[in-house]
C-alpha positions as CSV (number, residue, x, y, z in Angstrom):
1,M,-59.6,9.0,-8.7
2,H,-57.0,7.3,-11.0
3,D,-56.5,8.8,-14.3
4,P,-58.9,6.9,-16.9
5,V,-56.6,7.0,-19.6
6,L,-53.8,5.5,-17.8
7,M,-56.1,3.2,-15.7
8,A,-57.1,1.7,-19.2
9,R,-53.7,1.2,-20.4
10,I,-52.6,-0.5,-17.2
11,I,-55.6,-2.9,-17.3
12,G,-55.6,-3.7,-20.9
13,G,-52.6,-2.4,-22.9
14,A,-50.0,-4.8,-24.5
15,G,-46.6,-4.5,-22.8
16,F,-44.8,-5.0,-19.6
17,V,-43.7,-2.8,-16.6
18,A,-39.9,-2.2,-16.2
19,A,-38.5,-2.1,-12.7
20,L,-35.9,0.5,-12.1
21,D,-36.6,0.6,-8.3
22,Q,-33.1,-0.8,-7.0
23,S,-32.8,0.8,-3.5
24,G,-29.8,1.5,-1.4
25,G,-28.9,-2.3,-0.7
26,S,-29.3,-3.4,-4.4
27,T,-27.8,-0.3,-6.1
28,P,-24.1,-1.7,-5.6
29,T,-24.9,-5.0,-7.3
30,A,-26.9,-3.2,-9.9
31,L,-23.8,-1.0,-10.7
32,T,-21.6,-3.7,-10.6
33,N,-23.5,-5.7,-13.0
34,Y,-23.4,-2.5,-15.4
35,G,-19.7,-2.5,-15.1
36,I,-19.5,0.1,-12.6
37,S,-17.2,-1.3,-9.6
38,A,-17.2,0.0,-5.9
39,H,-13.9,1.4,-6.4
40,D,-15.4,3.8,-9.0
41,Y,-17.2,5.9,-6.4
42,S,-17.0,6.9,-2.6
43,G,-19.8,7.1,-0.6
44,E,-23.7,6.9,-1.0
45,E,-24.2,10.2,-3.0
46,E,-21.7,9.4,-5.8
47,M,-23.3,5.8,-5.9
48,F,-26.6,7.3,-6.3
49,A,-25.5,9.9,-9.0
50,L,-24.0,6.8,-10.9
51,I,-27.3,4.7,-10.8
52,H,-29.2,8.0,-11.9
53,Q,-27.1,8.4,-15.0
54,M,-27.6,4.7,-15.8
55,R,-31.4,4.9,-15.3
56,S,-31.2,8.3,-17.4
57,R,-29.5,6.7,-20.1
58,L,-31.9,3.7,-20.1
59,I,-35.2,5.8,-20.1
60,T,-33.9,8.3,-23.0
61,A,-32.9,5.2,-25.3
62,P,-34.9,5.3,-28.4
63,S,-36.3,1.8,-27.7
64,F,-37.4,2.7,-24.3
65,D,-40.9,3.8,-25.0
66,G,-44.5,3.1,-24.6
67,R,-44.8,0.8,-27.7
68,K,-43.8,-2.2,-25.7
69,I,-43.2,-0.7,-22.1
70,L,-46.6,-0.1,-20.2
71,G,-44.8,1.3,-17.2
72,A,-41.6,1.7,-14.9
73,I,-41.3,1.6,-11.2
74,L,-38.9,4.1,-9.9
75,F,-36.8,4.5,-6.8
76,E,-38.0,7.5,-4.6
77,K,-34.8,9.4,-5.5
78,T,-35.4,8.8,-9.4
79,M,-38.8,9.9,-9.0
80,E,-37.5,13.2,-7.2
81,G,-34.7,13.4,-10.1
82,E,-34.6,15.2,-13.5
83,V,-33.2,14.3,-16.9
84,D,-31.9,17.3,-18.9
85,G,-34.1,19.5,-16.9
86,T,-37.2,17.4,-17.1
87,P,-38.8,15.6,-13.9
88,V,-38.4,11.9,-14.7
89,P,-42.2,11.0,-14.1
90,D,-42.9,13.8,-16.7
91,L,-40.4,12.1,-19.1
92,L,-41.9,8.7,-18.9
93,R,-45.4,9.8,-19.4
94,Q,-44.1,12.1,-22.4
95,R,-43.0,8.6,-23.7
96,G,-46.1,6.9,-23.2
97,I,-45.0,5.0,-20.1
98,V,-47.0,5.1,-16.8
99,P,-44.9,6.0,-13.6
100,F,-44.8,4.1,-10.3
101,V,-42.7,4.5,-7.3
102,K,-41.3,1.9,-4.9
103,I,-42.4,3.0,-1.3
104,D,-41.4,0.3,1.3
105,K,-38.5,0.9,3.4
106,G,-36.9,-2.7,3.5
107,L,-37.8,-5.8,5.5
108,E,-38.0,-6.9,9.1
109,D,-35.9,-10.0,10.2
110,E,-37.5,-13.3,9.2
111,N,-40.0,-14.5,11.5
112,D,-42.2,-17.7,10.8
113,G,-40.7,-18.1,7.5
114,V,-41.5,-14.6,6.2
115,R,-40.3,-11.2,6.3
116,L,-42.7,-8.2,6.7
117,M,-42.1,-4.7,5.6
118,K,-40.7,-2.4,7.8
119,P,-42.8,0.7,8.8
120,I,-43.2,3.1,6.3
121,R,-42.4,6.2,7.8
122,G,-43.8,9.5,6.3
123,L,-45.9,7.4,4.1
124,E,-48.5,10.1,3.7
125,T,-46.1,12.8,2.7
126,L,-44.5,10.5,0.3
127,L,-47.9,9.5,-1.2
128,G,-48.6,13.2,-1.6
129,R,-45.4,14.0,-3.4
130,A,-45.6,11.0,-5.9
131,K,-49.5,12.2,-6.6
132,A,-47.9,15.9,-7.2
133,K,-45.4,14.6,-9.6
134,G,-48.0,12.8,-11.5
135,V,-46.9,9.1,-10.5
136,F,-49.9,6.6,-11.2
137,G,-49.0,4.3,-8.4
138,T,-46.7,2.5,-6.0
139,K,-45.1,-0.9,-5.4
140,M,-44.1,-2.5,-2.2
141,R,-42.4,-5.8,-1.5
142,S,-42.5,-8.5,1.5
143,L,-40.7,-11.8,1.1
144,I,-42.1,-15.1,1.8
145,N,-39.2,-17.9,2.4
146,E,-41.3,-20.8,4.0
147,A,-44.7,-22.3,4.1
148,S,-47.0,-20.9,6.9
149,T,-50.6,-20.2,6.4
150,G,-50.5,-17.6,9.3
151,A,-47.3,-15.8,8.4
152,I,-48.4,-15.6,4.6
153,G,-51.7,-14.2,5.8
154,A,-50.1,-11.6,7.9
155,I,-48.0,-10.6,4.9
156,V,-51.0,-10.3,2.7
157,D,-53.0,-8.6,5.4
158,Q,-50.1,-6.0,6.0
159,Q,-49.8,-5.4,2.2
160,F,-53.5,-4.7,1.9
161,D,-53.9,-2.5,4.8
162,I,-51.1,-0.2,3.3
163,A,-52.7,-0.6,-0.2
164,N,-56.0,0.6,0.9
165,R,-54.3,3.7,2.3
166,I,-52.6,4.3,-1.0
167,L,-56.1,3.9,-2.7
168,D,-57.4,6.6,-0.5
169,K,-54.9,8.9,-1.9
170,G,-55.9,8.2,-5.3
171,L,-52.8,6.0,-6.3
172,M,-52.7,2.3,-7.6
173,P,-50.8,0.2,-5.4
174,I,-48.8,-2.8,-6.5
175,V,-48.9,-5.5,-3.8
176,E,-45.7,-7.6,-4.2
177,P,-45.4,-10.7,-1.6
178,E,-42.4,-12.4,-3.3
179,V,-42.1,-16.0,-2.9
180,N,-38.5,-17.0,-2.7
181,L,-37.8,-19.3,-5.8
182,K,-35.1,-21.2,-3.6
183,S,-37.6,-22.1,-1.1
184,K,-38.1,-25.8,-0.5
185,S,-41.5,-25.5,0.3
186,R,-42.2,-23.1,-2.7
187,A,-45.2,-24.9,-4.4
188,E,-47.0,-24.9,-0.9
189,C,-46.1,-21.2,-0.6
190,D,-47.6,-20.5,-3.8
191,A,-50.9,-22.3,-2.8
192,I,-51.3,-20.7,0.5
193,L,-50.3,-17.2,-1.0
194,L,-53.0,-17.7,-3.7
195,G,-55.7,-18.5,-0.9
196,A,-54.6,-15.6,0.9
197,L,-54.9,-13.1,-2.0
198,T,-58.3,-14.4,-3.2
199,K,-59.7,-13.7,0.4
200,A,-58.3,-10.2,0.4
201,L,-59.3,-9.3,-3.0
202,D,-62.8,-10.6,-1.8
203,K,-62.9,-8.0,0.9
204,Q,-62.1,-5.0,-1.3
205,P,-65.3,-2.9,-1.8
206,I,-66.5,-2.7,-5.2
207,G,-64.0,-0.3,-7.4
208,R,-60.9,-0.7,-5.0
209,R,-58.6,-2.2,-7.4
210,V,-54.9,-3.1,-6.8
211,M,-52.1,-4.6,-8.9
212,L,-50.2,-7.8,-7.9
213,K,-46.5,-8.4,-8.7
214,L,-46.0,-12.2,-8.0
215,S,-43.2,-14.8,-8.2
216,M,-43.8,-17.0,-11.2
217,P,-45.2,-20.1,-9.5
218,A,-43.9,-23.5,-9.4
219,A,-47.2,-24.8,-11.1
220,P,-47.8,-22.9,-14.4
221,D,-50.8,-20.6,-14.5
222,L,-51.7,-21.2,-10.7
223,F,-52.4,-17.4,-10.4
224,A,-54.4,-17.3,-13.5
225,P,-57.6,-17.0,-11.4
226,L,-56.5,-13.7,-9.7
227,V,-56.4,-11.8,-13.3
228,G,-60.0,-11.9,-13.6
229,H,-60.9,-10.9,-10.3
230,P,-62.8,-7.8,-10.3
231,S,-60.5,-6.2,-7.3
232,C,-57.4,-7.2,-9.3
233,A,-56.3,-4.6,-12.0
234,R,-53.3,-6.5,-13.6
235,V,-50.9,-9.5,-12.4
236,L,-47.2,-8.7,-12.9
237,A,-44.4,-11.3,-12.5
238,L,-40.9,-10.7,-11.0
239,S,-37.9,-12.3,-12.4
240,G,-36.8,-13.5,-8.9
241,G,-33.1,-14.1,-9.8
242,Y,-34.0,-15.8,-13.1
243,S,-31.7,-14.7,-16.3
244,Q,-33.4,-13.2,-18.9
245,E,-33.9,-16.3,-21.1
246,E,-35.1,-18.5,-17.8
247,A,-37.4,-15.5,-16.9
248,C,-39.0,-15.4,-20.4
249,D,-39.3,-19.2,-20.6
250,E,-41.0,-19.3,-17.4
251,L,-43.2,-16.3,-18.0
252,A,-44.4,-17.8,-21.3
253,K,-45.8,-20.6,-18.9
254,N,-48.1,-18.6,-17.2
255,H,-50.8,-17.4,-19.6
256,A,-52.3,-14.5,-17.3
257,L,-49.0,-12.5,-16.3
258,V,-46.9,-9.9,-17.8
259,A,-43.5,-9.1,-16.9
260,S,-42.1,-6.5,-14.2
261,F,-38.4,-7.5,-14.6
262,S,-35.4,-5.7,-13.5
263,R,-32.2,-7.7,-13.3
264,A,-33.6,-9.7,-16.5
265,L,-34.1,-6.4,-18.3
266,L,-30.7,-5.1,-17.6
267,Q,-28.5,-7.8,-17.5
268,D,-26.5,-7.4,-20.7
269,L,-26.3,-3.5,-20.5
270,R,-22.9,-2.1,-19.7
271,A,-21.4,1.4,-19.1
272,G,-18.7,1.0,-21.5
273,M,-21.0,0.6,-24.6
274,D,-21.5,3.3,-27.1
275,D,-25.1,4.4,-27.4
276,E,-25.9,2.6,-30.6
277,D,-24.8,-0.8,-29.0
278,F,-26.4,0.0,-25.7
279,D,-29.9,0.9,-27.5
280,R,-29.5,-2.4,-29.8
281,V,-28.9,-4.6,-26.7
282,L,-31.8,-2.8,-24.7
283,A,-34.2,-3.3,-27.9
284,E,-33.4,-7.0,-28.0
285,A,-34.3,-7.5,-24.3
286,I,-37.3,-5.4,-24.5
287,E,-38.6,-7.1,-27.4
288,R,-37.7,-10.6,-26.0
289,I,-39.7,-9.6,-22.8
290,Y,-42.7,-8.1,-24.8
291,R,-43.1,-11.2,-26.4
292,A,-43.2,-13.4,-23.5
293,S,-45.7,-11.0,-21.9
294,T,-48.1,-10.6,-24.9
295,V,-48.0,-13.9,-26.9
296,K,-50.9,-14.9,-24.4
297,T,-52.8,-11.4,-24.3
298,A,-55.8,-12.9,-26.1
299,N,-56.5,-15.2,-23.4
300,N,-55.9,-12.7,-20.6
301,P,-59.1,-12.2,-18.8
302,A,-58.2,-8.6,-17.8
């Protein structure tokens, strides 16, 4: 069973979900954007140590707390890590933030315009570890590049098959079938995805709720009907390559969605900042994203 206090916060709380789940493939870019080049480390172990230092600095900053941040999505190594002797999931909960963990292992090669998830080997073991560490839920990502009813249906089927295994373990799955914002058939992809997600949610037994994390649609508010679905706990929006300003502007057009940003949250933070400047810049980003997520909460049927 889901923790009822955390569940109520995720369903109805004001704020957004921070995405701190850069994996091995995206970590070098995240470090470069932070001001640490590939010449500053040697090998994967040093790279992950540096990204852990960045994340530790972020989640211990005074402005990073549950007043405006509902949850945080962690990379698996971060879930297993500690900050000053405190396990990261414990630290987040102490700060009023609900912890999630990224569980997918990357994407298959493109087929029929989509990229399905690779098999998640050791899924049951990973879910058990997450549960033992007090993690509330998971996140898994697929990618849609072109409009294909069958292929997008396969993406959603795969996501929901695994989501139900996650629910069986008492964890909350975040289903993320991302639509590529550069797709030439983006609007058609959005429409097909809406239909496929609606059908999948309709099939869920009563009480089996998932969260969705979606690209902001070409047509504002297209995904609003999903928010009120009884099998949907919350609909999050990813930034998908938008700058912070662009992402917040797009989010403000979608009255049912709240942010789950990564690059758009972290874009102006630099390793060379002193702690005061670091927290000031972070606080400004948090405020901007919070406002874009909550100016329309009164109209949010969730």
